[in-house]
N, C-alpha and C positions, 0 to 999 in steps of 0.2 A: 811497644806494638799497639797500635791503634785499632780499635773496632767500634762497631756500632750496630744496634738493634732498636727499631721502634715498632711498636704493635698497636693497632687501633682497633676498637669495636664498634659496632654499630650500636645506636642508642638503645634497641630493644633486644641486644645480645649480651648476656651476662659475660662477664670476664672469665677467662678459664682459671680454675683453682687447682686443676689437678697438677702437684708439684713436679711429676716426673718429667713431663716435657718442658716445663718451664727451667728446670734445674739443667736439664740436657742442653736447651738453647743456650743459657747463659754460660756453660761449662765451654761453649764452642768460642766465646768471647776471650774470656780471660778468667783466672780464679778468683780475681778481686775487682770483676767490672761493677761500675756504680749504676746503680738501678734507682729511677724516679718514677714515680707514679703521676700520670698526666691525667685530664679530664675525660679523656676517651680511651684511655689505656696505659702504656709506659715506655719508657726508653732506658736502654742499657747501654754503657759506652766504656771504654777503657783508653788510657794513653792520651789524657787531656794535654795539650799544648797551653804554655802561658797566655797565648792569644785568645783561646777558644773562650766562649762566652756562655755561661749555663746559669739560670737562676737557681735559687735554693729547691724550687719545686718543680723543675723541669717544665714550667709553662712556657718559656722561651728560651731559645738556646741558638748558637751558630757553632758548629764543630766542623773542623777540618779533617777530613777523613785519612788524609795522607800527610806527609810532613811538609811537602812544598806544595806552595800556591803561588804561581808566577805567570806573569804574561813574558812577552818577549824583552821587556825593559826593567820590568821591577817586579820585587814581592809584592802581594796584595794583602793587605791586612783583613783581619777579621771583620771589622767593622765595613769594609767595601763589599766583602762577601754577602752581608747581611743586608746591604741596600740592594745587592742585585737579586738574591733569593727571595726577599720577602714580598717581590711582585709575582711571585708564583709563576703561573702559566703566562703572565704577561713579560716574563724575565726577558732583559735585553739580551737577545741570543748572539748577537753579534761581540758583546762584552765577553760573555760566557765563553765563546769559541775561542776567543785570544789567549785564554789560560792555557799554558802547554802540559800536555799530559806526561804523567798522570796525575789527575787532579779528582777528587770527590768532595763533597762537603753536605751537611745537612743542616737545616734551619727551621726553627718555627718562630714566628713573630711574637705569639702571646696566646693566651687561653682561648680556646674555640677556633683557632686557626689551624691550617693544615701543616703537616711536616713535611717539608720539600727537601729532596735528595736530588743532588746533581753529580752527574759523571761528567768526564771531558767529552771533547767531540769526537774522539776516536773510541770512546768506551774501553780505553786502556785500562783504567782503574776499575776493578771488578766491583758491582753492586749489584744486590739481587732483590727481588720481590716474591711475594706469595699472596694469593688471594683465596680465602677460605669462605665459609659461610658466615657471614657477618661480622669476619674479623680478618684484617690483613696486616702485613707486615713486611718492611723494608729493612736490608741489612747488607753489611759488608761480608757477611759469612751465610754461603748457602747451605752450610751444615747446620748453622743455627735455625734456620728457616725449615729445614728438612725436620728437625725435630720437633718444631711446632706443628708443622702439617701432618706427620704422622702418617703419611702416603705411601712410603717406601721409595724403591728405587725406580728409575725409569729405564727398562730393558733397551729400548730402541738406542736411546742415548748411550749406554753401556756398550751395545752392539759397535755403534760408531766409533766410540773410544777403543774399543779392542783393536781396531784396525788403523785408526790414525794417532792415538795417543791423546788426543785433545778433543774439544767441542767444537762444532760446526752450527753456526746459526745462534740462536737466544736460548736454546734448551739447556739443562744441566743433568746430571746423573741421578738427581732427586725428582720424583715426580712432583708437578705442580709448583715446583721452584723454577722461576726464568730469571735470566740476567737482564738488567735495564739496557736498553739498547744504546749504541753510540749517540752522542749528542742529543740525549734526553734528560728529562726531569721525572722522577717519580714523586708523584703527589699522594700523601696519605691523609685520608680524613674519615671519620664516622664510619670506619669498618670497610673503608674502600681503597684501593690503590689503582691510579691510573698513571700512564707514561705519557708524557707530553714532549714533543720533538721542538728543541730549540735552533737547531742548526740542520740543515739539510745533509745527508750522505754524498750527494753529488759534490765533486770536487772541481767542476768546470770554471774555468776563470771567465769573467766577464771581458768581451772583447775578442780580438784574435790571439791566437796562441803566440807566445813569445818564440823567437828564433832560439836556437840552441846557445848562441853567445849571449842573448839578452837574459835568458834563464840563469845561466851560470854567474852573469854579472850579479843579478839581485841576489841568488842563494849566496854567494861569497859575501857580499855585502851585509845581508841579513845575520850569517853565521858570525861575523867579525862584529858585528854590534851586539849581538845576544852574548857571546861569550866575554867581550869586554865589560858589559855591565855586570854580569854575573860575578866575575871573578874581583871586580871591584867592590862589590856589594859583601863578597863572602871569600876574603882572602885565603881562607884556609882549604879551599876547594880542592878535591883530588880528582886528576883525570884517569879515569880507568882506560888503561893503554894496551893494546893487543898488537899483533903484527898484521891485523887487516886493514880493509881499506876505510871503515867508518871512522875509527878513532884516529886513523891519519886524516881524516878531513877536520876533525875538531882541532888536532894538534896543530895543522896547518892555518886554521882560522884564527888560531891565538897568536897576539903580535910577539915578535921576538923578545920585548921587553916583559911580557907577561909570562913567557915561558920560563925565563931565568928563575929558577929557584921554586917553580910550583911544582907541589906534590904529585906524583903520578903511582900508580897501583897496578901491577901486573899479576894475574894468578897464572900458575903454569906448572908443569911438572917437568923434573929433570930430564934434558933431551929434548923438550918442548920447543917450538919456534917462536911463540910468543915473545919469551923473555928475551931471545936472542937479538929479536928485532927492537924491542922495546928498550934494551939497553943502548944500542946503536944510536936510536932517536934521541934518547936522554943525554948520552954524551954531545950529541950536536947541539941540542937545545938548552943545555943547562938544567934539566929537569931534575928534581930530587925524587929519584925512583925507588919504590919499595917493591921486590919481588916476592910474592907469598908462595911458597912452594907446596902445592897441595898433596904431593908424595911424602913430604918429610914432617907430616904430624904426627902426633903421638898415635900409637897402634889403637886401634878400636876393637873391641870386643863384639860378637855377634849379638848380644843383647843390647848394647849400646846402639849399634847399627841399626837394629830393627827398631828401636825407639827413635832414632833420628828419621827412618824412613816413615815412621807413623805421624811424627810431629811434622814433617814435610807435606805429607799427604792432605793431613787436616788444614795446613797453612794454605795449600793449593785448592782446598775444596774439593779433593779427590778428582780434580780435571786436568791434570799434566803429570809429568813423572815425577814422582818424589825422589826417586834414584838420582835424578839430575840435580834437585835441589838440596838433598840431604849434604853432599860433600861441601856444597857453598855454605850452608847454614852451618857447619862444622868450621869452616874457614873463617867466616864473617864473626864467629865468636872470638876470634882473636885480632879483629879489625875495628877501626876507629870508625863508627856509624855517624858521620858528618854529612858534608856536602860533596856529592860525587858528579861527575860529568860523564854521561853514557853516551855512546855512538849509536844507539837504538833509532830506527828511522832510516838509516842510511841505505837499506836494501831496497827502499821504495825508489831509489835512484838508479837501479840496473836490472830490473826486471827478473825478479827471483824465479820465476818458472819458465821463462822464454826458452830455455835450451832444449831443442828437441822438438819445438812446436811448431805449427805451420804458421808461416809468417802473416798470411793476409786472409786466413780463415774467419769465418762467422761462428760465434758461440753455438754450440750443439751438444746435445745429450750424448753423442758419440765422444766428442773431444773432452767433456767433463768426466766421463767414464774411463777414459784413458789417463787422464792426468791422475784421477784417484788411484788407479792400479798402479802406475807406475812413479809417481811421486808421493802422493800422501800417505801409501800404505808401506813406504819402504823403510822408514826408521823405526816405527814404535808399534808395528803391528804384533799383536800376542800369538804366540804358537798355537795354531788351531786345534792341536792334539790336546791342549790342556783344557779345553772348553767342549761343552756338550754340542753334538752335530745341529741340534736345533737351533740354539742360539747362534752359531756360526752361520747357519743360512739366512736366519731372520736378520742378523745383524748387517750381513753383506747387503741386502735388500734395503734395510732402513739406512744404512750408511749412504748409498748411491741416491736414496731419494732426498735426504737431508743435505748432501752436497750439492747436488742438482738445484734444489730449492734456494741455496745460498747464492746462486748465480742470478736469481730474480732481482732486475733493477740494475744489474752491472752493465757495462757497454757492450755494444754486441760484436765490434772488432775482438777477435779472441784474444790476441795478446793483451789488450786493455783490460778486457773483462778478468785475466789472470792478475793484473795489477790491484785490481779491485778486491779480488778474493783474498790475495796476500794481505792487503792492507786491513780490511775489514773483517777477515776470518782468522787468517794464520797469526798476524799481529794481535788482533784485539783479543782472541780467545786463547792462544798459546802464549805469546810473548807477554800479554797482559796477565795471565794467571800468575807467572813468575815475577813479572814487574810489579804488581801489587804487593807481594811480599817485601819487597826492596822499598815501595813507597811508604809503606806504614812502619819502616825502621829507620829510614834514612833520607836525606834530602837528594832524591834521585831524578836528576836534571838531563833531560833528552831535548837538546836544541834544534835536532832535526825532526821532532815532531810537530814544530811549529805548524800551524794549518796552512799559512802562506808558503812554507817552504815544500810542503807535501803537495799542495796544489801546482807549484811549478814543475816539480818532479814527474806527476802525472801529466801536464801539459807537454812535456817532451815527447815526441813519438817514440815508438818502440826501437825503431832502428837506431835511434841517437842514445838509447839506454843500454842496448844490448851490447855484452862483451865488454862492460865497463866504460863506456866510451863518455857517458856523461859526468861519471864519478871521477875519471881521469882529467877532464877538462876541469873539474871543481877544484881538485888538489892542486893541479898546475896552476890555475888562477890565483888560488889563496897563497901558495909558496913553491916556486919552481925546484929550489933545492930539496925539499921535503918530497915532492913529487917524483924526484931522481931516485929516491932510495927504494929497492926492492920490497914487496910485500912478503909475508910469509909464503905466498905461493910461488914465489920468485917472480911475478908478474911485477913490471916497474909502472907506476901509477902515470908518469908522463906520456909514456908509450902507449896507455889504454886511452889516452885521449886523442891518439891520432888513427887514421884510417888505413894506414900503411898494410899491405898484406901480409908482411911478416908479423907486425904486433897483432892483426885480428887472429892469425892462425896461432900464436903463442896464446892468447886468452881463450880460444877454442879449445886448445888441447887441455888448459886446465879445467875448463867446464867440462870436456868430454871425459875426463878422468872421474870427476866427482859424479857424471851420470852413470858411467859404466859401474862404479861402485854400488849406486843405487839399484841398477839392474841385477848385479851379483847377488844383492840383498834379497831383491823381490823373487829371484829364482830359487835362491836356497831358503827363502822366508826366515833371514836372520838380520835384523836391525843394528845399525852401528850405535852402541852404546854411547851415552854422554861422558864427558870428563869425569872419571871416579866411580861411574855408575856400576860398571862390571864388578868392581871390588866391593861394593856396597851390595850388590845382587847375591853374590856368592856368601857374604856374611850374614844376610838376612835368610837366606835359604839354610845356612847351618844353624841359626837359630828356630827355624821353625822344626828343623830336625830334633833339636834339644829339647824343644817345648812343642810338641804336636798338637797340642790342646788349643794353640793360638789359631789354628786353621779351622776349628770346628765350626765357625760361622760359615764358611764357604761350602760346606757340605750340604746336600739336598737343597741347593738353592737354583738348579735348572740353570745355572750358567757354567760352573766349573766341574769338570770330570772327576769324580772320586777317586777311579782308579788311576788317574794320572797324579792325583795328589799322594797316593799312598806309593807311587813309584819314586816321587821326590822325597818324602819323607824317608824310604827306605835306602836312600842314596843311589837308586839305579836310574836316575835321571837328575841332571843339572839345568833347572830353568834359566831361560835366556833373561837379561835385564828388563826387556820391555815386557815379558810376562810376569816378572815379579813386580814390578811397578804397577801392572793393572791388579793383579792380586791384592798388593797393599792398599791401593785405593781403593777396592772392593771392600776390603776389611774394615778400613775406617768408614766408608760409605754407609754400612750394615748397620753399624751401632754409633751415629752421630754425636761426636764429643771431641773436643779438642784436648789432646793430652798434656798432661803436665810436662813442664819443660820446654 
């Protein structure tokens, strides 16, 4: 696992010598992180790759902070990264924006030079910064920065997370610690850190918007080129295959010759739909498919489940569900961590938040509040009975304010504004938290995160994205035979690309079922647990009952109701997965450190 922390002191500020915060910060990186002192501070890092460059005293270095660094066509060597980043704020933003997320790197040209840390154009790979009094730091770990800052928790951010399950905007659950914005550099020098934008968040294309056919043609050609080049460079690549639309796009973009013998991986449970569809597709295409059954792993004890959840919370910097990640960490421990093709980014092609929204409205506080109440709070909202009433009330107020602020700068037409929110909030902060864990452990490749591909998806009108029209056209253009195979939902991609009344009605029925489930969740105040999360939640709660002192840090904190904790420990209440996830994050955030294992 790769991790990084750089600390810089002002010339008149003595270096911190208290060993406690330093040790806590380093423990958030890895037990054996390498530490080097520089002329104005120090750096610590773990997981060097052979191509990384670090001199003996840390005066000059170029470190890739994820495993993959690639443009649409080729891997980017460390020496090329050094050439880009040594220019600091004068970096060639166009060249940097060509790197496909996830990407992050840190560079220092030599003594007396600033440390320059770059994140990808989407901000998908998480990098954080902290500014203190005459001291500043940048890190892949918000936990590490919190240990250095010693400023405690951000209750407004926690209130937001108790409703949404992840963060919106650039804040973190740690006071004074913020995320480096999308498309930005963090420049650290002489006890100061500043962020500098190298590419604008606007995804507008130059010239007139392409027609649907023109956009599909370019997107199809782009994906074919990306995948052809990547598999040629890395023949052992594995395609992560599900029954959904996004990995179907990738499979269709691979040539028939490339598919034959290509390794594919599906994670599922017995009786699940992903494996059934993946097996059918593999038989058609000659894929070498491995199905990993998540429900056939060795039994896990409550103590082990709790440890996995705590490890997952630390890996996510306490800003997404550790119960979603924990089963995957367990599964990935048995899987090869090589080159993986992922379908992330495909949802940008079909209007994630469109259903039930007014088609021709202008963005307004009322629409934003409705979106928050009926969509954002549906899956991962904490049981309000577990929380102090004052925290619940202020959390709702703060959440609406932060969500509303995140729409600043978004397009004014409402549906396009939801596209912008999905990409730069949900994808950056929720998927990015999980994706950053994958990025530091394996070569995690997402062809549909190419910036030009996303620009084309956003240029297509909402009417041509809704009900899967754009995605259906794209799959059909790439491979009509694969477009004729039903998805796990029962919908047929080839028909999604048509405008017939029957086909639109079928797509609407599937979307309506999803929305009605969210309405029921909202009314019942119960979210849909992620794959394996319910089982992990039950085991974690059992561990709490076996070891009640584990929850001692949550008492008298103004957030959690002690009477509710007592009911859980007495076995009179079974906490929902979203609530267990929030409390696990809160436990880890209260005492920042990365647990062993």
